[in-house]
Steps between C-alpha positions, in 0.01 A plus 500: 500500500284382792324748723648503849422655836754647740454528874727701730560435870702710744700322770699603806689222675679516835867411496678273745809719451527853358594554138838663419306828468372460856142428392308261726236408239513382139245676284384464145231363270400165357366491147269221385425429134200283409370391164460203266463274802843586640638716781835671537650681800773759533639732765591870483694617806777759456777443754573816705861607468559289188218549247523814289123548500298589808193298602288796391653495151449124474134534597443776247652279230269214596200732478599597147605158372242256632198655323699478175583131538150359468610308190832319521674308222484122511827313465573128507869536588711729713704612198185598310362680805822691563486656154152640556484602865812716532349792310187498719697598809799680353452820697389345830716526815713195578285362782184541291653313206606221733153462648303528176737279300483236773120512494489486121751214482333292771164557327642377170642194675169425671315545172690205349489306830868531582697618801685823446842332498400240240345771282814714519725209402457144381745351748508702825695379798276299735682616814651839585753560778445796732766700677448589865550857618718531807369783722733800518508458880571128482786528748247592769286202398741218405216249531373621162801334335416168663146535367630561149728198514233274650251603232744385234589825324810478284528869405486802729527872445610764748478879470803699614405853395477623858865417570835652417707268276722370781205427725307342211795273422517383862126437500513297178800300619320413822191404304703276269658327799160435655331382180785290369651485153225282356253791506489741203543851640383818327575852623296813421658841560208705361740756351648590836865562412750693298719309255787500748280373783341229288839374383622491861199286594544268202868445575421431866253222412667363189569165669141441614360362173224759474267443204480870428481846649189683382512869411810599701544854366336830579608617154385246238719663237799338669355149490712397202819585685382315810411191297844508341686533833282308747598147610129442581238456223248780454120507455283784368158598636410870538724591206278297268188689607673836462643421156235287328628574152867425564615168349640257753821456307597846625569331834716224360619270775195538726414160644126534563194718448233529767167547324205670672220546243328752728797733455618396154176586323296184499500137403614555143786737586630262764467201267703676231770585756511134602548390140769763448682395817494131414648573158791676674554221754365701795303324771133604522360553850126571508428711804204642690425857601277407794218373279190324632411143418378611156826664395716237669327221308561697182870521582512128569346433159755725330791332677375158394426603142841663453662181632733696724684270742595792728307513828218753473476790747140451610559511875367860537153341486559398862495869599123504442302424816192427288427445132247594234437130436444202728646262576836669506779385274717255693856601415749216514868470405385297199164607355280272291382741233194299407375479857561870564323619185200270506413563863218485567483857632236770523496880549504620860199735527608629841789700350350586159293809423322513164578817306287640219724491193339819370529683837 
């Protein structure tokens, strides 16, 4: 096992728009792994209001783990690596596993002179589609829809959790009319409604060819009944993070899973969920939790390696007014994975503060 060195950097990035929690900055840590002539990067940034662990707990875990990981196992393939690395981070919080596994995996890829996507899989997709997020106040800014259409997006997602079912249905119908039927439309309710309310919404929009409604229910225990009765397909997101050990076949009939490694417990946990979902015929939607350019590139690699044709939810990257790396990742409706992963890019020292790992 080669000797490696970890470096830790704190970041605090201004946001162009507040997070769902109301935060106006995105905070976290970058981890850098160096050794054997290779470098790997990862990102640890618990998402307020969604991550189970606090930033303080994540930092404490980093302080404990990094000094222990001075020797890391070498692996030529992803499958070989997956067998050895899981036990190293078994007790780490979800966001810490995501960041350290991403750093370890990208280091392994660099060590054998591969991109992360081509190390994860032998035949990754060369291009990944991205879905555009429609602002919740889009009706006050209808020009944003013209921008989305002009840019060439083919999939959009709108959040309706701030609306009663009847109002949400009117909003989605108006949005469908303005976007046209050729656009794939996703709806996210963020667990806003009761079963009765969610069914009322689904019935009101049943004719609008919605790809899926994501997490409609306040009570996830009633998801099976909603799936059985809803005329609109259903996607899972928060439920997966809350019930990591529950097999997906429990939710038979679910159309899609939205995978956020930051919340699911890391790269390996999310990858296993993707494999499980594909075996059940569920669409796999890789999705961001307001990651920086480091985490977003990792998500792009995972989407390509898993060969998921569903548009990835990477648009939250646009919320960041600055980034930990420069130049910034240029999000497009169709992303060339090779161009995005190879860069070139470099760390942005203006927003990075070096932290003593043993502090």
